[in-house]
N, C-alpha and C positions, 0 to 999 in steps of 0.2 A: 502493499499499499503503500502510494508515495505521502512525503509529509510536507507539507504545506507550510514556510513560515516556521519551521520549527523551531520553536527556544531559542533563538538570534529575535527572529522580526517576533517575538510573544510578547520577550520583554524590554525594548528597544528603550519606549519613554516608559513605563512601568519605573520613575524615579521616584528619590527624596529630593525637597524642595528644601534647595540650602540656604540661610543669613550668614553672613560671615561677620564676624563680632571683633570688637576692637584686638582681642588678642589672638595672635601669631597659632595661637593650637586649635583655635575653635573656629576656622569660616568655614570645617568640614560639621558643625552641626547639624542632626536632622532634624527637622519642628512637622511636614508631613509629605505627605506619599498621594502623588495624584497618577492617574492613566492619563496624557494628553497629545496634544499634536501640534502641529507646529502655526498654525493659524491662529487654533482655539488658546492655548496657554500664554505661547510663550510673548508675551504682550507689553515686559518691561523689562530693562536691561538685566535687575537681579535674577528676572527667570531663566535667562540664558545661563547668569552666572549658574546659579542653582544643579544646573544640568549637566554643566561641569564639574563640579562638584562632585553630582553624582560619582562620577569615574572615578574617583580618588578616594570616595567612598569606600570603594570596591578592595582595598588593602585597610580598611580598619576595619579587622577580620582576624582574630588567634589565632585559627586555623589553618588558614593562606600561610600568613609568616609564618609560627612556629614547627605548625605540623608537615607546614610541605618546603617551604624555603631555606625556613634553619634549620632543619632538620637536614632533606638533603643537605646544604654548606657544611652540615658537621658530623653526623653519624656517622656517615661515604668516606668522612677520613681515617672512622677511628680516632679520633682526637676524644671524640664523646660518644657516649652510649647511652638508650633509652632502659628508664628503667618500667615497666607496669603494662601496657598494654600490643605497644609496641617494638618489640623487644626483639624484630624476625629486620628489624635497623639494621642492627646490629650483627648478622652476618648475611646481607644482603638481599635476602627473602623477603623482600617486601611484596607483600599479593596483590594482584591487578583489584580486586576488590577491597584491597584498603580506604576504609573511607576520607581518606585525607587527600590522598588522591583526587578523588569526585569531586573534591571543597575544590581544587588546587586548578583542575580541570573546568568549573562552574563557574566557579569566585572569574576566572583568565577571560571568559568567555561573554559571563556578562559585563563585566569591565570595555571589552572589547565594541560589544554592542552600544554600551553606551556616546564610547568615543563615536561610531562609526556613526550613532542617529543625531548625534551634537553637528558632525558638519554639515546635514543634510538641514538643522536647525537654525546653526549660526547664518550658513547665505540666506539664506528667510528674510531669519530676523533684522540681517544688513541691509540685504532687496528692500523691506520695506519701512526703514526706519527706526527701527525699535532700539539698538545698537549701532557704534559709529564702526569704521573700518580700526582704528586702536584695539579696542573693545576686542571687537572681531579677532583681528590677529593676533592676539592674546590668546586669547579663549581657543583658536584653534589649534593655536601651536600647543599650549598645557593639551589637547587631546591627541595630535598626535606622538605627543613626547608620550602619554601615561600607555599607549595602543601598545608605541616600539617598541617601549616596556616591558611588557606585557608579557607580548612575542617574545622578548627577551629569556627572561624565564620559562617559558614553554620550551623554546627552544634546545634551550642551556638544560633542561630536567629529562626532557619528552625526545631529544633529537625529531623529527622534521614535524608540525602537525596544521590541520587545517587553515590557511589562509582564510580570513573573512574582511571583507574589505566594505562591504558595503550596509546600510542600514536591518535586510530585508535579504532572509535568504533560507531555503528549504533544509538547512539544517543536514545535508549529506554529502556537503565536500568533502571529498580527501583527505587525506594528509600528500602538504607538497613536501619536499626536500629538506633536511636541517638546511641545507645552504641556502634557499631560497625565502626561507622564514629572515633568518640570518640580514640580507639583503636587503630585507622589506624594513626590519628594525634599522638601517642603515638611512635607507627612503625617511621611513617615517622620522628619524631622529633628526636628519639634513633639514627636514622641513620643518618641523619647532628652529631648528637655531636662526630661522630666520624671522620666527613670529614673537619666540618669545621674547622676557622683557631677565637685563641683565639684572644679577641678585642686587645689586646696586640701585637696581632703579624700583624696587620693591620697596612699595609702604609694608610698615612697621605688622600692619593687620593682615598681610598676605605672606610672610613669612613661610613660609614652605612647600609652597609654588613652586610648580616647576620652573627653571630657568635656562637661559642658553647653556649656562656652565655645564650644569646635570647633563642637558642634552647633547654635549662634543663629549661626555664622558662616557655613554654607553656606545654613544656611533661608533669612541674608540674602542671599546672593549666586545661588539661587534664584528669591526672589524679586524679582531686578533682572530674572534672563532672562523675568519674567512684567511687565514695568512694573508690579510696585505698590513706587513705591517709597516710599510710607507705613510699609507692610508692614517694609517689608528695612531700614527706619531702626529702626525700633521693634524689629528682632531684635538691629540692630548696635548699637543703643545699650544691647541687656541689663548692666542689672551684673555678670552673670558674665563679659561681656566687660572692661566699662570699669574691675573693681576688679580683678580674677583678670592681669587680662594689661598689659602694657607694653611701650612701644620701648626696645630695649635703647640704653643712653646714646651706645651708642660705634658704629657702624653695622659696623664689623670683626669683632664677637662676635658677630652676627646666624648669619653661617655659618661659624665655628670647628668647629674638629676637638671644641676644649675645651671647649665652652659652648655642647651638645646639647642640646635637651631645655627648653632659656629661655625666657626669660619673656616673648617674643616669640613664641616657636612656641606654631601650636594645635592643629596636626598634622602628624605628621612618622614617616613610616613607619621600623618602625626594623630597625636592621642589624646585627649582632656576631659578632666570629671569637673562634671558642671555640682554643681554646689546643693549639697543635700545631698546627694546623688553615692549611695552606700560601696565600698569597697569589700566587698564579698558575694556570695551568687547571687545576693538580691538586687547587684548592683549593672549596669549598663554594660553590661559588655559585652553583648549577646547581638549578631545584627538583626536586624538592619540598627545602624549607628555603629554600635559597638566602640565607645565614646573612649573604653576604657579596658586594661585586656589587662587576661593572666599568665604572658609572656615571660615575663623578670623571675616574679616568684618561683614557679612550676620547678626550676632549674635549683634553687636552694635545697641548701641537705634538708635528710626526710627528717632530720629530728630537732629542727625550727620551724617546717610548715604541713609533719606530718604525710608528705608528697616526695618529690625531690623526683622529676619525674624523667630529669636527662644529669647526669654524670660524668666525671672526665675522665682521659689516661693519665696513669703517672707517666706516662714516659713525654707526653706534654710537658710535664712539671718539669723533669728532670732537662730537656732539654736545651733548656731558656741559657742562653750561654749567661754566665758573672757578671753579674752588674747589669744588665737589662730589666730596667725599671717594668717594661710591659709585665715580668714575670707575677708577678703577688695583686694585678689588676686586670692579668687575663683568669690565672688560675689559683687556688686556691686547696691546701691541705692541710694532713696534721701536723698539728703546730704552727703554723701557720697565721696573720693575723690578719684580717681588714685593713686595707690603705686606704679604700676610696673616701676623699674630703669629707662627702657629705653626711660617709655614714657615724666616721669620726664625729664632725660635732653635733652630730645628735642621737649619737648610744655609746659615745666614744669604743666604738668599735661592738665586736659581739655582746658581751659581757649586757650593754643594754639590753637587750630583747627580752620582753617579758619574759617567754622559754626557758629562758637560761636562768635569769634572778627565780623564777621560781623554781627553776628542777635543783639552783645550788641548793637555797631554801632549803628541803625537802632532802639536802642530803643524796642528790641522783651522782653518781659519779660518771655519767654522761655530760652533764655541763661541770666538772670539776675540771678545772687543773693538773698537770701534775705538781706542783707545786703547792696543792692543799685549796687555792683562793680560785675565786669564783672563775668560768674559762671568757677567754680573751680570745681562743684560736679555734679554727673547724678542724673541734677534735681535738687529740694532743700526742704527741711521737709513741706515749703505748697506749692511748685506744682512740685510734681512727673510728671519725665515723661514716659506718657502713652502711646506717638503715638500721631498723629494728629486725630484720632479716638477712643483715651484713649480704648482703647483695648489691654494694655496691661496691664503688672503688675506695673511695674514702678520700676522695677529690671534688672540686666541683669549679662551674664559672664564676667566677667572680666578677668580671666584667657587663655579667647580668644579673648586679647587687649591688644596685647605686642610685634605689629611688629608697630616701629616708622615709617618705612617707609609708609604705609598705612593711605591716609587723609581721606575720607568717601566717601559719594555719590557727596558732590560737590565739585568745584574745589579747590585749597589753593590760596597762592599765587604768587604760579608758575606756574597759570594755572592749574595744572597737579591731574586726580583725580582717585586716586589712593585706587578701591576698592579693587584690585586682588595682593596677594602678597608670597611671599617664605620661609616661617614660615613651618618649617619642624611640620607632625607633629604625639607625638610620640603615639603608640599601647601597649608599654611595657614596666613602668620603674621599677630599682629595688624596688622602697615603696611599690608599688605592690605585689611584689615576697613575703618581709617580712611583709605583712596584708597577703595574703594565707600563709607565712608559719606559720604565729601567727594561723591560724583558722587548722592548720593540728593538730598543739598540742591540741588546745581544745578536738579537736577530739577523739584523741587519749588520753584523761587524763592527758598533760602537763600544767595544767593550766597556772601555775608556769612560766614557759618557753614560752607561749602564751604573760603573763602578760609584762615579755621582751622581747618581740620585739614590743609589742606597744608601750611598755612604748620609742624606740627605734624613733620610727615615733613622739609620740605626744611628745617630748623633742623638736625635729630638728623642730616643728611646735610652741611650746614658744620661739624658738630664747631660751634655756636650761632647767629647769627644768620642764617637763609637773605638773600643778595638783595633785595629786594622784588620788581623787574622779573626776571621769567622769562621767558627764550629759549636755547635752541639755540646754543653757542660756534660752531655752524656748520650749514652744511646739507650735502648729501647730494655735491652738488657743489661745497663748502669755500668757496661765499659764508655771508657774518657767516649769523647766524641771528639773525630777528630779535624783536621781543616780542613773549611771546605774553600776550596780551588777553582771547579768549573764553574762559570758568569751564569748559566739558565740554573744551575743548582742553589747560589746565591740566593736568586733570583726568589726559588722557589720555598728556600729557606726563611724570609722575606715575607713571602705571601702568609704562610704556618705562623711564624709568631706575630706578626702584625696583625690579624685577620684572622682567627681563630677561635670561632664563638657572635663572628658576625652571621652576614649572609652571603657570604664570597667562596672562603674557599673552596671548597669542592669544585666547584664553576668553574677554578681559575687552572685550576690543576686542570684535569680535563681539557680546559682552555690552548694547555701545552702541550696535549698531546695525552691518547688514553695510555700508549706506554712508561711515558715520563708520570702520569699520574698512580698507576698500578706502581711502576718502582719507587718509586718518593714512597708512596705510604708503606711500602713494604721495608725503605729504609729505617722509616719513622719508627714504623710502630712490630719491626717484627714478623709482620705478617706472613700467611703460612697455608698453600690450597688443603680446599676440603678440610679446614678446622671451625666447625660451626658451633661447638662448645664453650666456656668460659674456659680457663687457663689460671693458673698462681702468679700472683705478678713475680719475673727474672730478674727485676734489679733489687737489690740490697735496700733497706732502706724501709718505717715504719710497720709498710704496710707488705713487705717480705716473710708472711708468715705458715706460705705453705697452703693457705686456704683457699678456694674460687670466690673472691667478690666482684664478678662481674664482671672479667674484663676478659674482650673478645680481641682474636686474632686472626679471624677470617679474613683470607687474600680476596684481593680486588678482580674481579675477572673484567674483559672487555663488553658483555654482556650489560655489566652489572653496572655501566658508566651512565648506564638509560637508565631511567622509569617507564613503567609498565605501561601501555595504554591504560587508564580507566576503564572497566567491567564495561560498568554503568554509562560510560561514552558510547563501546562499540554495541551495546545495545540499543542505541538511541540513533544510530548512526554507521545501519554497515558498512558501510564503504571504507571507514577505518581497517587498520590491521595492526598488530599486535607488534609491540618491539622484539627481534630474538628474543631466547631463552625465558621469556617467559608464559 
């Protein structure tokens, strides 16, 4: 039976009417929903702005960001693992029926369809005089950027996907090649570059909207997938990037709650806590809307939240070179303090959280330091925090532990249990651009230029001058790390140590090449073929106890560098083909 206007055509104009406020994080707040037409509904400039705001709202979705893009970027590197219902990520056995995949697919095509609808409405309202040319250009630029960015993550994750470029479709479009999708990303970003505003031209209320610089960054990233390194380098060297964006001088500031939309951030998904909105399961965390999220606190230790759904590989902790200030701002383990300035100011570290205070008061050794005082480290050297079932490694991402308004799973002294927060999620920042630029230079034979770019990032990581010799402090098995002399491996190492725990690492490794990704992850984490069960930690240290604590070493294969096409999508569109190996 032929499907008429299936899926994308149905929801093209079913959107929220959003009203920008004076706060930079709140231009996406949703106030009403409607089913509209270009002639009947879009009669004021704000109506058209609302239509484009609804495209941004696609990303205000915890499942999309965390269970889809973040899981892929981090679990697939084996620098982090899952505890709970999604443990199949730990050995690359993601089923095509996994709910996160259909969320990824559906949310992406909802956003794409909203962008496609916006082009039609913008043209009609410009023709009618509802909006002027300047506003029309900016809104079109935002729609091109958001559509292109969405196709970027789809192609990076699934390979070739259907290219839907019009407002109405029968829902039966087959997959285009991966290269074709990235070529479309480039076209969308180039269109956006000519239409968007520069970051410096945005009003304070519009911070968080797409900019010319963000478009150049994603164009360069897509060019690299196609191995067009000259074109990528040209995009990364655009003055829109080199003039308007800068590395934060202190790495600690990059992800601080108080430093959102900073000079290094190219594009971050905006979240905002509305007055009086609870930050527990009764809050506005669920789409539509989704102005707050569970993305950050669900990666805290189980001892503090009752969840602890993601945790880290001790091999990542061991790999940071001595003196690298990014280490404790990225990953913490037994005996390590929290060093986020915001957390220290609010709580004095771990000891200020009510769960720790009450646990210590009641004599619980879990919350007592090895010195007998209240615990102020993430577990102790003699009592690592493995979770109640001992199923985690004892290491967690501190990069996602920066919001001082979150309290964990139990009530604080005021009776609040704040699991859900409004910390923005950075999808692209300038440090990634610099490192990608370094890779381009390596590919083009400019090793000196590449090392100059690496030095920019590494010097910041050391708070001054980084060591001339680059090496991991220790390998996955505890043996001393050797000097890294190969220029490409230097870049890949910096991707890992700068961007682990964010939204891009696995994608960047795969972009460098399938074999490069497999070999790098093998060398970093000691992965082995057909090893699907947890192993004991082979490296000396506080978690080297001969017991299994959620550490996996499954080897990545070429087929698993792609996710399966969701079974639900194939059921609706029989022209979709599944990726090999699923």
